[in-house]
KOLBALO-794650 format. One record per atom (N, C-alpha, C): atom name; residue in three letters; x, y, z. Coordinates in nm, 2 decimals, padded with zeros to 4 digits. Example, Ala and Ser with C-alpha at 12.3 -4.5 7.8 and 13.67 -1.06 7.14 Angstrom:
% KOLBALO-794650
atomo residuo px py pz
N ALA 01.32 -00.57 00.78
CA ALA 01.23 -00.45 00.78
C ALA 01.32 -00.33 00.78
N SER 01.28 -00.22 00.71
CA SER 01.37 -00.11 00.71
C SER 01.29 00.00 00.79
***
This chain:
% KOLBALO-794650
atomo residuo px py pz
N MET 10.34 07.27 12.91
CA MET 10.40 07.18 12.81
C MET 10.56 07.20 12.81
N THR 10.63 07.09 12.81
CA THR 10.77 07.10 12.81
C THR 10.83 07.10 12.67
N ARG 10.90 07.21 12.64
CA ARG 10.96 07.22 12.50
C ARG 11.08 07.12 12.49
N ARG 11.07 07.04 12.39
CA ARG 11.17 06.94 12.36
C ARG 11.28 07.01 12.28
N SER 11.40 06.98 12.31
CA SER 11.52 07.03 12.23
C SER 11.58 06.91 12.15
N TYR 11.62 06.94 12.03
CA TYR 11.68 06.83 11.95
C TYR 11.83 06.87 11.92
N PRO 11.92 06.79 11.97
CA PRO 12.06 06.82 11.95
C PRO 12.10 06.81 11.80
N VAL 12.19 06.91 11.77
CA VAL 12.24 06.90 11.63
C VAL 12.36 06.82 11.62
N ALA 12.36 06.72 11.54
CA ALA 12.47 06.63 11.53
C ALA 12.60 06.71 11.50
N ALA 12.71 06.66 11.56
CA ALA 12.84 06.73 11.54
C ALA 12.88 06.72 11.40
N PRO 12.86 06.61 11.32
CA PRO 12.90 06.62 11.18
C PRO 12.82 06.72 11.10
N THR 12.69 06.75 11.14
CA THR 12.62 06.86 11.07
C THR 12.68 06.99 11.09
N LEU 12.71 07.02 11.22
CA LEU 12.78 07.15 11.25
C LEU 12.91 07.16 11.18
N ALA 12.98 07.06 11.17
CA ALA 13.11 07.06 11.10
C ALA 13.09 07.09 10.95
N ALA 12.99 07.03 10.89
CA ALA 12.96 07.05 10.75
C ALA 12.93 07.19 10.72
N VAL 12.84 07.25 10.81
CA VAL 12.80 07.39 10.80
C VAL 12.93 07.48 10.80
N ALA 13.01 07.45 10.90
CA ALA 13.13 07.53 10.92
C ALA 13.22 07.52 10.80
N VAL 13.24 07.40 10.74
CA VAL 13.32 07.38 10.63
C VAL 13.27 07.45 10.51
N ALA 13.13 07.44 10.49
CA ALA 13.07 07.51 10.38
C ALA 13.08 07.66 10.38
N GLY 13.07 07.71 10.51
CA GLY 13.08 07.85 10.52
C GLY 13.22 07.90 10.49
N ALA 13.32 07.82 10.54
CA ALA 13.46 07.86 10.51
C ALA 13.49 07.85 10.36
N LEU 13.44 07.75 10.30
CA LEU 13.46 07.74 10.15
C LEU 13.40 07.85 10.08
N ALA 13.27 07.89 10.12
CA ALA 13.21 08.00 10.05
C ALA 13.29 08.13 10.07
N GLY 13.34 08.15 10.19
CA GLY 13.42 08.27 10.21
C GLY 13.54 08.27 10.13
N TYR 13.61 08.15 10.12
CA TYR 13.73 08.14 10.04
C TYR 13.70 08.17 09.89
N LEU 13.59 08.11 09.84
CA LEU 13.56 08.13 09.70
C LEU 13.53 08.28 09.67
N TYR 13.45 08.34 09.77
CA TYR 13.42 08.48 09.75
C TYR 13.54 08.57 09.75
N ALA 13.63 08.54 09.84
CA ALA 13.76 08.62 09.85
C ALA 13.84 08.59 09.72
N SER 13.84 08.47 09.68
CA SER 13.92 08.43 09.56
C SER 13.86 08.51 09.44
N ARG 13.73 08.51 09.43
CA ARG 13.67 08.58 09.31
C ARG 13.70 08.73 09.31
N ARG 13.70 08.79 09.43
CA ARG 13.73 08.93 09.44
C ARG 13.88 08.95 09.40
N ALA 13.97 08.86 09.44
CA ALA 14.11 08.88 09.41
C ALA 14.13 08.86 09.26
N ALA 14.05 08.77 09.20
CA ALA 14.07 08.75 09.05
C ALA 13.99 08.85 08.97
N SER 13.90 08.92 09.03
CA SER 13.81 09.01 08.96
C SER 13.82 09.15 09.02
N PRO 13.93 09.22 08.99
CA PRO 13.95 09.35 09.06
C PRO 13.87 09.47 09.00
N ALA 13.79 09.44 08.90
CA ALA 13.70 09.55 08.84
C ALA 13.79 09.66 08.79
N THR 13.90 09.62 08.73
CA THR 13.99 09.72 08.67
C THR 14.05 09.67 08.54
N TYR 14.13 09.75 08.47
CA TYR 14.19 09.71 08.34
C TYR 14.34 09.75 08.35
N PRO 14.42 09.66 08.42
CA PRO 14.56 09.69 08.44
C PRO 14.64 09.70 08.31
N PRO 14.75 09.77 08.31
CA PRO 14.81 09.84 08.42
C PRO 14.73 09.97 08.45
N LEU 14.74 10.01 08.58
CA LEU 14.65 10.12 08.63
C LEU 14.73 10.25 08.64
N ASP 14.66 10.36 08.62
CA ASP 14.71 10.49 08.65
C ASP 14.84 10.52 08.57
N VAL 14.84 10.47 08.45
CA VAL 14.95 10.50 08.35
C VAL 14.88 10.53 08.21
N PRO 14.93 10.62 08.13
CA PRO 14.87 10.64 08.00
C PRO 14.91 10.52 07.91
N LYS 14.81 10.47 07.84
CA LYS 14.83 10.35 07.75
C LYS 14.78 10.40 07.61
N PRO 14.86 10.38 07.51
CA PRO 14.83 10.43 07.37
C PRO 14.70 10.35 07.32
N LEU 14.61 10.43 07.26
CA LEU 14.49 10.37 07.19
C LEU 14.50 10.39 07.04
N ALA 14.53 10.52 07.01
CA ALA 14.55 10.56 06.87
C ALA 14.64 10.68 06.86
N ASP 14.67 10.73 06.75
CA ASP 14.76 10.84 06.74
C ASP 14.71 10.96 06.82
N ASP 14.79 11.01 06.92
CA ASP 14.75 11.12 07.00
C ASP 14.64 11.09 07.10
N ILE 14.61 10.96 07.13
CA ILE 14.50 10.93 07.22
C ILE 14.56 10.82 07.32
N TRP 14.54 10.84 07.45
CA TRP 14.58 10.74 07.55
C TRP 14.46 10.72 07.64
N LEU 14.46 10.60 07.70
CA LEU 14.37 10.56 07.80
C LEU 14.44 10.55 07.94
N VAL 14.37 10.60 08.04
CA VAL 14.43 10.58 08.18
C VAL 14.32 10.51 08.26
N ASP 14.34 10.38 08.28
CA ASP 14.24 10.30 08.36
C ASP 14.28 10.31 08.51
N SER 14.17 10.32 08.59
CA SER 14.20 10.33 08.73
C SER 14.08 10.26 08.81
N GLY 14.08 10.28 08.94
CA GLY 13.98 10.22 09.02
C GLY 14.03 10.10 09.10
N PRO 13.94 10.02 09.15
CA PRO 13.80 10.03 09.13
C PRO 13.74 10.14 09.21
N ILE 13.62 10.20 09.17
CA ILE 13.55 10.29 09.24
C ILE 13.43 10.22 09.30
N HIS 13.37 10.28 09.40
CA HIS 13.25 10.23 09.46
C HIS 13.14 10.33 09.45
N ALA 13.03 10.29 09.38
CA ALA 12.92 10.38 09.35
C ALA 12.79 10.31 09.37
N GLY 12.71 10.36 09.46
CA GLY 12.58 10.29 09.48
C GLY 12.59 10.15 09.53
N GLY 12.69 10.12 09.60
CA GLY 12.71 09.98 09.65
C GLY 12.78 09.89 09.55
N LEU 12.81 09.94 09.43
CA LEU 12.88 09.86 09.32
C LEU 13.02 09.89 09.31
N THR 13.10 09.80 09.26
CA THR 13.24 09.81 09.24
C THR 13.27 09.82 09.09
N LEU 13.32 09.93 09.04
CA LEU 13.33 09.95 08.90
C LEU 13.47 10.00 08.86
N PRO 13.51 09.97 08.73
CA PRO 13.63 10.03 08.68
C PRO 13.60 10.17 08.63
N VAL 13.70 10.25 08.62
CA VAL 13.68 10.39 08.57
C VAL 13.80 10.43 08.48
N ARG 13.77 10.51 08.39
CA ARG 13.87 10.54 08.28
C ARG 13.88 10.69 08.25
N MET 14.00 10.74 08.23
CA MET 14.02 10.87 08.17
C MET 14.07 10.86 08.03
N THR 14.03 10.95 07.94
CA THR 14.08 10.95 07.80
C THR 14.17 11.08 07.79
N VAL 14.28 11.06 07.73
CA VAL 14.37 11.18 07.71
C VAL 14.39 11.20 07.56
N VAL 14.37 11.32 07.52
CA VAL 14.39 11.36 07.38
C VAL 14.50 11.47 07.37
N ARG 14.59 11.44 07.28
CA ARG 14.69 11.55 07.24
C ARG 14.64 11.63 07.13
N LEU 14.62 11.76 07.14
CA LEU 14.57 11.85 07.04
C LEU 14.67 11.89 06.94
N ASP 14.63 11.96 06.84
CA ASP 14.72 12.00 06.73
C ASP 14.83 12.09 06.78
N ASP 14.81 12.16 06.89
CA ASP 14.92 12.25 06.94
C ASP 15.01 12.18 07.04
N GLY 14.98 12.05 07.06
CA GLY 15.06 11.97 07.15
C GLY 15.01 11.96 07.29
N ALA 14.91 12.04 07.33
CA ALA 14.85 12.05 07.46
C ALA 14.77 11.92 07.48
N LEU 14.75 11.88 07.61
CA LEU 14.67 11.77 07.65
C LEU 14.54 11.81 07.70
N LEU 14.44 11.73 07.66
CA LEU 14.30 11.74 07.71
C LEU 14.27 11.61 07.79
N LEU 14.24 11.63 07.92
CA LEU 14.21 11.52 08.01
C LEU 14.06 11.51 08.02
N HIS 14.00 11.40 07.96
CA HIS 13.86 11.38 07.96
C HIS 13.82 11.29 08.08
N SER 13.74 11.34 08.17
CA SER 13.69 11.26 08.29
C SER 13.81 11.21 08.37
N PRO 13.89 11.30 08.42
CA PRO 14.01 11.26 08.50
C PRO 13.98 11.16 08.61
N THR 14.07 11.07 08.62
CA THR 14.06 10.96 08.73
C THR 14.15 11.02 08.85
N PRO 14.17 10.94 08.95
CA PRO 14.24 10.99 09.07
C PRO 14.38 11.04 09.03
N TYR 14.42 11.15 09.09
CA TYR 14.55 11.21 09.07
C TYR 14.66 11.14 09.14
N THR 14.77 11.12 09.08
CA THR 14.89 11.08 09.15
C THR 15.01 11.16 09.09
N PRO 15.11 11.19 09.16
CA PRO 15.22 11.26 09.11
C PRO 15.29 11.18 08.99
N ALA 15.29 11.05 09.00
CA ALA 15.35 10.97 08.90
C ALA 15.27 10.98 08.77
N LEU 15.14 10.98 08.78
CA LEU 15.06 10.99 08.66
C LEU 15.07 11.13 08.60
N ALA 15.07 11.23 08.68
CA ALA 15.09 11.37 08.63
C ALA 15.22 11.38 08.55
N ALA 15.33 11.32 08.61
CA ALA 15.46 11.33 08.54
C ALA 15.46 11.26 08.41
N ALA 15.39 11.14 08.40
CA ALA 15.38 11.06 08.28
C ALA 15.31 11.14 08.17
N LEU 15.20 11.21 08.22
CA LEU 15.12 11.29 08.12
C LEU 15.20 11.41 08.07
N GLU 15.27 11.48 08.16
CA GLU 15.35 11.59 08.12
C GLU 15.46 11.56 08.02
N ALA 15.50 11.43 08.02
CA ALA 15.60 11.38 07.93
C ALA 15.54 11.38 07.79
N LEU 15.41 11.37 07.78
CA LEU 15.34 11.36 07.65
C LEU 15.30 11.50 07.60
N GLY 15.29 11.60 07.69
CA GLY 15.26 11.73 07.65
C GLY 15.20 11.81 07.77
N PRO 15.19 11.94 07.76
CA PRO 15.14 12.02 07.87
C PRO 14.99 12.00 07.90
N VAL 14.96 11.98 08.02
CA VAL 14.82 11.96 08.06
C VAL 14.75 12.10 08.06
N GLN 14.66 12.12 07.96
CA GLN 14.60 12.26 07.95
C GLN 14.45 12.25 07.96
N HIS 14.39 12.14 07.95
CA HIS 14.24 12.13 07.95
C HIS 14.19 12.01 08.03
N LEU 14.11 12.04 08.13
CA LEU 14.04 11.94 08.21
C LEU 13.90 11.94 08.18
N VAL 13.84 11.82 08.15
CA VAL 13.70 11.82 08.11
C VAL 13.62 11.73 08.20
N ALA 13.51 11.79 08.25
CA ALA 13.40 11.72 08.33
C ALA 13.29 11.70 08.23
N PRO 13.28 11.58 08.17
CA PRO 13.19 11.56 08.05
C PRO 13.04 11.55 08.09
N ASN 13.01 11.51 08.21
CA ASN 12.87 11.51 08.25
C ASN 12.86 11.55 08.40
N VAL 12.74 11.54 08.45
CA VAL 12.72 11.60 08.59
C VAL 12.76 11.50 08.70
N ALA 12.81 11.38 08.66
CA ALA 12.86 11.28 08.76
C ALA 13.01 11.27 08.77
N HIS 13.08 11.29 08.65
CA HIS 13.22 11.26 08.65
C HIS 13.30 11.39 08.67
N TRP 13.31 11.43 08.79
CA TRP 13.39 11.55 08.83
C TRP 13.46 11.54 08.96
N THR 13.44 11.44 09.03
CA THR 13.49 11.44 09.17
C THR 13.64 11.44 09.19
N TYR 13.71 11.39 09.09
CA TYR 13.86 11.39 09.10
C TYR 13.92 11.52 09.05
N LEU 13.84 11.61 08.99
CA LEU 13.89 11.73 08.93
C LEU 13.96 11.83 09.03
N PRO 13.91 11.85 09.15
CA PRO 13.97 11.95 09.24
C PRO 14.12 11.92 09.26
N ARG 14.16 11.80 09.27
CA ARG 14.30 11.77 09.29
C ARG 14.38 11.80 09.16
N TRP 14.33 11.77 09.05
CA TRP 14.40 11.80 08.92
C TRP 14.41 11.95 08.90
N GLN 14.30 12.02 08.94
CA GLN 14.30 12.16 08.93
C GLN 14.41 12.23 09.02
N ARG 14.43 12.17 09.14
CA ARG 14.53 12.23 09.22
C ARG 14.67 12.20 09.17
N ALA 14.69 12.08 09.10
CA ALA 14.82 12.05 09.04
C ALA 14.84 12.13 08.92
N PHE 14.74 12.16 08.84
CA PHE 14.75 12.24 08.72
C PHE 14.66 12.36 08.72
N PRO 14.69 12.46 08.80
CA PRO 14.60 12.57 08.82
C PRO 14.58 12.66 08.69
N ARG 14.67 12.65 08.60
CA ARG 14.65 12.73 08.48
C ARG 14.57 12.65 08.37
N ALA 14.54 12.53 08.39
CA ALA 14.46 12.45 08.30
C ALA 14.32 12.51 08.30
N THR 14.25 12.51 08.18
CA THR 14.11 12.55 08.17
C THR 14.02 12.43 08.21
N LEU 13.93 12.45 08.30
CA LEU 13.83 12.35 08.33
C LEU 13.70 12.37 08.26
N TRP 13.67 12.27 08.18
CA TRP 13.55 12.27 08.09
C TRP 13.44 12.18 08.16
N ALA 13.32 12.23 08.17
CA ALA 13.22 12.14 08.24
C ALA 13.09 12.13 08.16
N ALA 13.03 12.01 08.18
CA ALA 12.90 11.99 08.12
C ALA 12.80 12.09 08.17
N PRO 12.70 12.12 08.09
CA PRO 12.59 12.21 08.13
C PRO 12.53 12.16 08.26
N GLY 12.51 12.25 08.35
CA GLY 12.44 12.21 08.48
C GLY 12.53 12.17 08.59
N LEU 12.66 12.14 08.56
CA LEU 12.74 12.10 08.67
C LEU 12.77 12.21 08.77
N ALA 12.79 12.33 08.72
CA ALA 12.82 12.44 08.81
C ALA 12.71 12.47 08.91
N GLU 12.59 12.43 08.89
CA GLU 12.48 12.46 08.98
C GLU 12.47 12.36 09.09
N ARG 12.55 12.25 09.08
CA ARG 12.53 12.14 09.19
C ARG 12.60 12.19 09.32
N ALA 12.53 12.17 09.43
CA ALA 12.58 12.21 09.56
C ALA 12.71 12.15 09.59
N GLN 12.72 12.02 09.56
CA GLN 12.84 11.94 09.59
C GLN 12.96 12.01 09.52
N VAL 12.94 12.05 09.40
CA VAL 13.05 12.11 09.32
C VAL 13.09 12.24 09.39
N ARG 13.00 12.32 09.43
CA ARG 13.03 12.45 09.50
C ARG 13.11 12.42 09.63
N ARG 13.06 12.32 09.70
CA ARG 13.13 12.29 09.83
C ARG 13.27 12.24 09.81
N ALA 13.29 12.18 09.70
CA ALA 13.43 12.12 09.67
C ALA 13.52 12.23 09.63
N GLY 13.47 12.35 09.60
CA GLY 13.56 12.46 09.56
C GLY 13.61 12.45 09.42
N LEU 13.54 12.38 09.33
CA LEU 13.58 12.36 09.20
C LEU 13.56 12.49 09.12
N ARG 13.67 12.53 09.05
CA ARG 13.66 12.65 08.97
C ARG 13.63 12.61 08.82
N ILE 13.51 12.64 08.78
CA ILE 13.47 12.61 08.64
C ILE 13.49 12.73 08.55
N ASP 13.57 12.71 08.45
CA ASP 13.61 12.82 08.36
C ASP 13.52 12.84 08.24
N SER 13.46 12.73 08.19
CA SER 13.38 12.74 08.07
C SER 13.28 12.62 08.06
N ILE 13.17 12.65 08.00
CA ILE 13.07 12.55 07.99
C ILE 13.07 12.49 07.85
N LEU 13.07 12.35 07.84
CA LEU 13.07 12.28 07.71
C LEU 12.93 12.30 07.64
N SER 12.94 12.31 07.51
CA SER 12.81 12.32 07.43
C SER 12.82 12.23 07.31
N GLU 12.72 12.26 07.22
CA GLU 12.72 12.18 07.10
C GLU 12.84 12.21 07.00
N GLU 12.90 12.33 07.02
CA GLU 13.01 12.37 06.93
C GLU 13.14 12.35 07.01
N ALA 13.23 12.29 06.94
CA ALA 13.37 12.28 06.99
C ALA 13.43 12.42 07.00
N PRO 13.50 12.44 07.11
CA PRO 13.57 12.57 07.13
C PRO 13.69 12.58 07.04
N PRO 13.74 12.70 07.01
CA PRO 13.86 12.72 06.92
C PRO 13.98 12.63 06.97
N ALA 13.99 12.61 07.10
CA ALA 14.10 12.53 07.15
C ALA 14.12 12.40 07.09
N TRP 14.01 12.33 07.04
CA TRP 14.02 12.20 06.98
C TRP 13.93 12.18 06.86
N ALA 13.87 12.29 06.81
CA ALA 13.77 12.27 06.70
C ALA 13.84 12.22 06.58
N GLY 13.97 12.24 06.56
CA GLY 14.04 12.18 06.45
C GLY 14.06 12.03 06.45
N ALA 14.04 11.97 06.57
CA ALA 14.07 11.83 06.58
C ALA 13.95 11.75 06.63
N ILE 13.86 11.81 06.70
CA ILE 13.75 11.74 06.77
C ILE 13.61 11.80 06.74
N ASP 13.52 11.72 06.71
CA ASP 13.38 11.76 06.71
C ASP 13.31 11.72 06.85
N GLN 13.21 11.79 06.88
CA GLN 13.14 11.76 07.01
C GLN 12.99 11.79 07.00
N GLY 12.92 11.73 07.10
CA GLY 12.77 11.76 07.11
C GLY 12.73 11.72 07.25
N VAL 12.61 11.76 07.28
CA VAL 12.55 11.74 07.41
C VAL 12.42 11.66 07.40
N ILE 12.42 11.55 07.48
CA ILE 12.30 11.47 07.49
C ILE 12.23 11.51 07.62
N GLU 12.10 11.55 07.61
CA GLU 12.03 11.60 07.73
C GLU 11.91 11.52 07.76
N GLY 11.90 11.46 07.88
CA GLY 11.78 11.39 07.92
C GLY 11.70 11.47 08.03
N GLY 11.64 11.40 08.12
CA GLY 11.57 11.46 08.23
C GLY 11.65 11.44 08.36
N ALA 11.59 11.49 08.47
CA ALA 11.65 11.47 08.60
C ALA 11.79 11.53 08.61
N GLY 11.81 11.63 08.52
CA GLY 11.94 11.70 08.52
C GLY 12.05 11.63 08.45
N PHE 12.03 11.52 08.38
CA PHE 12.13 11.45 08.31
C PHE 12.17 11.52 08.18
N ARG 12.30 11.55 08.16
CA ARG 12.36 11.59 08.04
C ARG 12.50 11.53 08.02
N GLU 12.53 11.49 07.90
CA GLU 12.66 11.44 07.88
C GLU 12.71 11.49 07.74
N THR 12.84 11.53 07.74
CA THR 12.90 11.58 07.62
C THR 12.98 11.47 07.56
N TRP 12.96 11.45 07.43
CA TRP 13.05 11.35 07.36
C TRP 13.15 11.43 07.27
N PHE 13.26 11.35 07.24
CA PHE 13.37 11.41 07.16
C PHE 13.41 11.31 07.06
N LEU 13.43 11.36 06.93
CA LEU 13.48 11.28 06.83
C LEU 13.61 11.33 06.78
N HIS 13.72 11.25 06.80
CA HIS 13.85 11.29 06.75
C HIS 13.85 11.25 06.60
N ARG 13.85 11.35 06.51
CA ARG 13.83 11.32 06.37
C ARG 13.94 11.24 06.31
N ALA 14.06 11.27 06.34
CA ALA 14.17 11.20 06.27
C ALA 14.17 11.05 06.29
N THR 14.13 11.01 06.41
CA THR 14.14 10.86 06.44
C THR 14.00 10.80 06.44
N ARG 13.89 10.89 06.42
CA ARG 13.75 10.84 06.42
C ARG 13.72 10.77 06.55
N THR 13.77 10.84 06.66
CA THR 13.74 10.79 06.80
C THR 13.64 10.87 06.87
N LEU 13.53 10.80 06.91
CA LEU 13.42 10.87 06.98
C LEU 13.45 10.85 07.13
N ILE 13.45 10.96 07.21
CA ILE 13.47 10.95 07.35
C ILE 13.35 10.98 07.43
N LEU 13.30 10.88 07.50
CA LEU 13.18 10.89 07.58
C LEU 13.21 10.87 07.73
N THR 13.11 10.89 07.81
CA THR 13.13 10.87 07.96
C THR 13.04 10.76 08.01
N ASP 12.91 10.79 08.03
CA ASP 12.82 10.70 08.09
C ASP 12.71 10.65 07.99
N LEU 12.70 10.72 07.87
CA LEU 12.60 10.69 07.78
C LEU 12.60 10.54 07.73
N VAL 12.72 10.48 07.73
CA VAL 12.73 10.34 07.70
C VAL 12.82 10.28 07.80
N GLN 12.78 10.16 07.85
CA GLN 12.86 10.08 07.94
C GLN 12.89 09.94 07.87
N ASN 13.01 09.89 07.89
CA ASN 13.05 09.76 07.84
C ASN 13.13 09.68 07.94
N LEU 13.07 09.67 08.06
CA LEU 13.13 09.60 08.17
C LEU 13.15 09.45 08.14
N GLU 13.26 09.39 08.18
CA GLU 13.28 09.25 08.16
C GLU 13.26 09.18 08.29
N PRO 13.15 09.09 08.30
CA PRO 13.12 09.03 08.43
C PRO 13.23 08.96 08.50
N GLU 13.32 08.89 08.42
CA GLU 13.43 08.81 08.48
C GLU 13.53 08.90 08.55
N ARG 13.52 09.03 08.53
CA ARG 13.61 09.12 08.60
C ARG 13.55 09.18 08.72
N LEU 13.42 09.15 08.75
CA LEU 13.35 09.22 08.85
C LEU 13.32 09.13 08.97
N PRO 13.31 09.19 09.09
CA PRO 13.26 09.11 09.21
C PRO 13.12 09.06 09.18
N ALA 13.09 08.95 09.25
CA ALA 12.96 08.88 09.22
C ALA 12.84 08.97 09.22
N ILE 12.82 09.05 09.32
CA ILE 12.70 09.13 09.33
C ILE 12.70 09.24 09.22
N THR 12.82 09.30 09.20
CA THR 12.82 09.40 09.09
C THR 12.79 09.34 08.95
N ALA 12.84 09.22 08.93
CA ALA 12.82 09.15 08.80
C ALA 12.67 09.12 08.79
N LEU 12.60 09.08 08.89
CA LEU 12.46 09.05 08.89
C LEU 12.38 09.17 08.85
N VAL 12.41 09.28 08.92
CA VAL 12.34 09.41 08.89
C VAL 12.37 09.46 08.75
N ALA 12.49 09.45 08.71
CA ALA 12.53 09.50 08.58
C ALA 12.46 09.42 08.47
N ARG 12.45 09.29 08.49
CA ARG 12.38 09.21 08.39
C ARG 12.23 09.25 08.38
N ALA 12.17 09.27 08.50
CA ALA 12.02 09.30 08.51
C ALA 11.99 09.43 08.45
N THR 12.09 09.53 08.45
CA THR 12.06 09.66 08.40
C THR 12.12 09.69 08.27
N ARG 12.17 09.58 08.20
CA ARG 12.23 09.59 08.07
C ARG 12.36 09.66 08.06
N GLY 12.42 09.67 08.18
CA GLY 12.55 09.74 08.18
C GLY 12.67 09.65 08.13
N THR 12.64 09.52 08.10
CA THR 12.74 09.43 08.04
C THR 12.71 09.41 07.89
N ALA 12.62 09.48 07.84
CA ALA 12.57 09.45 07.70
C ALA 12.62 09.55 07.60
N GLY 12.71 09.64 07.63
CA GLY 12.76 09.74 07.54
C GLY 12.65 09.84 07.49
N THR 12.57 09.88 07.58
CA THR 12.46 09.97 07.55
C THR 12.44 10.06 07.67
N THR 12.33 10.14 07.66
CA THR 12.29 10.23 07.77
C THR 12.23 10.15 07.88
N PRO 12.28 10.17 08.00
CA PRO 12.22 10.09 08.11
C PRO 12.07 10.14 08.14
N LEU 11.99 10.05 08.18
CA LEU 11.85 10.07 08.19
C LEU 11.81 10.19 08.28
N TYR 11.89 10.21 08.39
CA TYR 11.86 10.32 08.48
C TYR 11.88 10.45 08.42
N LEU 11.98 10.46 08.32
CA LEU 12.01 10.59 08.25
C LEU 11.91 10.61 08.14
N ARG 11.86 10.50 08.08
CA ARG 11.76 10.52 07.98
C ARG 11.64 10.59 08.03
N ALA 11.60 10.56 08.15
CA ALA 11.48 10.63 08.21
C ALA 11.50 10.78 08.21
N ALA 11.62 10.82 08.25
CA ALA 11.64 10.97 08.26
C ALA 11.65 11.03 08.12
N LEU 11.71 10.95 08.02
CA LEU 11.73 11.00 07.89
C LEU 11.59 11.02 07.82
N ARG 11.50 10.92 07.84
CA ARG 11.37 10.93 07.77
C ARG 11.30 11.06 07.81
N LEU 11.32 11.11 07.92
CA LEU 11.26 11.24 07.96
C LEU 11.30 11.35 07.87
N GLY 11.41 11.33 07.80
CA GLY 11.45 11.44 07.70
C GLY 11.37 11.44 07.57
N GLY 11.29 11.34 07.55
CA GLY 11.20 11.34 07.44
C GLY 11.27 11.34 07.30
N GLU 11.20 11.39 07.20
CA GLU 11.25 11.39 07.07
C GLU 11.39 11.46 07.05
N PRO 11.41 11.58 07.12
CA PRO 11.55 11.64 07.11
C PRO 11.66 11.54 07.15
N MET 11.63 11.46 07.25
CA MET 11.73 11.37 07.29
C MET 11.75 11.26 07.19
N ARG 11.64 11.21 07.13
CA ARG 11.66 11.11 07.03
C ARG 11.73 11.16 06.91
N ALA 11.69 11.28 06.87
CA ALA 11.76 11.34 06.75
C ALA 11.91 11.36 06.77
N ALA 11.95 11.40 06.89
CA ALA 12.09 11.42 06.92
C ALA 12.16 11.29 06.92
N ILE 12.10 11.18 06.97
CA ILE 12.17 11.05 06.97
C ILE 12.18 11.00 06.83
N ARG 12.08 11.02 06.75
CA ARG 12.08 10.97 06.61
C ARG 12.19 11.04 06.53
N ALA 12.21 11.17 06.56
CA ALA 12.31 11.25 06.49
C ALA 12.45 11.20 06.53
N MET 12.47 11.17 06.66
CA MET 12.59 11.11 06.71
C MET 12.62 10.98 06.65
N VAL 12.53 10.89 06.64
CA VAL 12.55 10.76 06.58
C VAL 12.58 10.77 06.43
N ALA 12.53 10.87 06.37
CA ALA 12.55 10.89 06.22
C ALA 12.70 10.93 06.19
N LEU 12.77 10.96 06.30
CA LEU 12.92 11.00 06.28
C LEU 13.00 10.87 06.24
N ALA 12.95 10.75 06.27
CA ALA 13.01 10.63 06.23
C ALA 13.16 10.62 06.27
N PRO 13.18 10.62 06.40
CA PRO 13.32 10.62 06.45
C PRO 13.38 10.48 06.43
N GLU 13.51 10.47 06.42
CA GLU 13.58 10.34 06.41
C GLU 13.60 10.28 06.55
N ARG 13.62 10.36 06.65
CA ARG 13.63 10.30 06.79
C ARG 13.55 10.39 06.88
N VAL 13.51 10.33 06.99
CA VAL 13.43 10.41 07.09
C VAL 13.49 10.38 07.23
N VAL 13.52 10.48 07.31
CA VAL 13.57 10.47 07.44
C VAL 13.47 10.52 07.54
N MET 13.45 10.44 07.65
CA MET 13.36 10.49 07.76
C MET 13.43 10.48 07.89
N ALA 13.37 10.53 07.99
CA ALA 13.43 10.54 08.12
C ALA 13.43 10.41 08.20
N HIS 13.33 10.32 08.16
CA HIS 13.32 10.20 08.24
C HIS 13.31 10.08 08.15
N GLY 13.41 10.00 08.14
CA GLY 13.40 09.88 08.06
C GLY 13.50 09.88 07.94
N ALA 13.50 09.77 07.87
CA ALA 13.59 09.75 07.76
C ALA 13.55 09.84 07.64
N PRO 13.65 09.92 07.58
CA PRO 13.62 10.00 07.47
C PRO 13.58 09.92 07.35
N PHE 13.51 09.98 07.25
CA PHE 13.49 09.92 07.12
C PHE 13.62 09.95 07.04
N ALA 13.71 09.86 07.03
CA ALA 13.84 09.90 06.97
C ALA 13.84 09.90 06.82
N SER 13.73 09.84 06.76
CA SER 13.71 09.84 06.62
C SER 13.57 09.81 06.59
N GLY 13.53 09.84 06.46
CA GLY 13.39 09.82 06.43
C GLY 13.29 09.91 06.51
N GLY 13.34 10.03 06.54
CA GLY 13.26 10.11 06.63
C GLY 13.13 10.16 06.57
N ALA 13.12 10.18 06.44
CA ALA 13.00 10.23 06.38
C ALA 12.88 10.13 06.41
N GLY 12.91 10.00 06.38
CA GLY 12.80 09.90 06.39
C GLY 12.77 09.88 06.54
N ARG 12.87 09.88 06.63
CA ARG 12.85 09.86 06.77
C ARG 12.77 09.97 06.83
N LEU 12.81 10.09 06.79
CA LEU 12.74 10.21 06.84
C LEU 12.59 10.21 06.80
N LYS 12.57 10.17 06.67
CA LYS 12.43 10.16 06.62
C LYS 12.35 10.06 06.71
N GLY 12.41 09.95 06.74
CA GLY 12.35 09.85 06.82
C GLY 12.32 09.90 06.96
N ALA 12.42 09.97 07.01
CA ALA 12.41 10.02 07.15
C ALA 12.29 10.12 07.17
N PHE 12.25 10.19 07.06
CA PHE 12.14 10.28 07.07
C PHE 12.02 10.24 06.99
N ALA 12.01 10.11 06.97
CA ALA 11.89 10.05 06.90
C ALA 11.76 10.08 06.98
N TRP 11.78 10.10 07.11
CA TRP 11.66 10.13 07.20
C TRP 11.60 10.26 07.17
N VAL 11.68 10.35 07.11
CA VAL 11.63 10.49 07.09
C VAL 11.53 10.49 06.97
***
């Protein structure tokens, strides 16, 4: 049997080529208009008295493109606490030193530590505080990170006069330390809440973020699974944190709750 071939009309090929080019252009345009960041980047931006945000990124995690944020707190003695440090640059370090001496570096959970080695080299006298369990991670040991103290339910004397803190513990090794700056009623979280804005994200990241509730100002679904393994102690710890009724809530990924934090935080953890 002779196989018959059917020629493809030149106009059809041209249409396919044009459609492909248009799709590529739109995708590139969307990426250009959606940088997954909160400019200006890598500079301290005032949020409240003695609190600054440093937005950076985008970072690439699990195939997704995400914004990332550091929160800077000036303590009563004038020293700076860097919560979940973002990538180090000499310019950023100089801008921070203009606000106060960098004396505390904080790795608030077992995931947000990868930029700390560079900050520790730049500020070797700063104390590095780590979430429980971080020191046992093989990647941390290979990176040569020097962990000076482990965070707990009680704030250390270095900032007990200004900040309350607690630990939320789930399963699969997940632990995150939260911090409440009492004077400004600002709750500082890392991954417990995400508030990503789809219009700032590349198409694939936006799709995944919506599907996992990462755009809803709540705990993403993949993290809820690990947290639920913490059982009643985890739920009690979250209820106690929500009861603090903060005015604003800052997280590492997405838009902060700049006001009405108490109600939004309660909604964020309605699943508990």
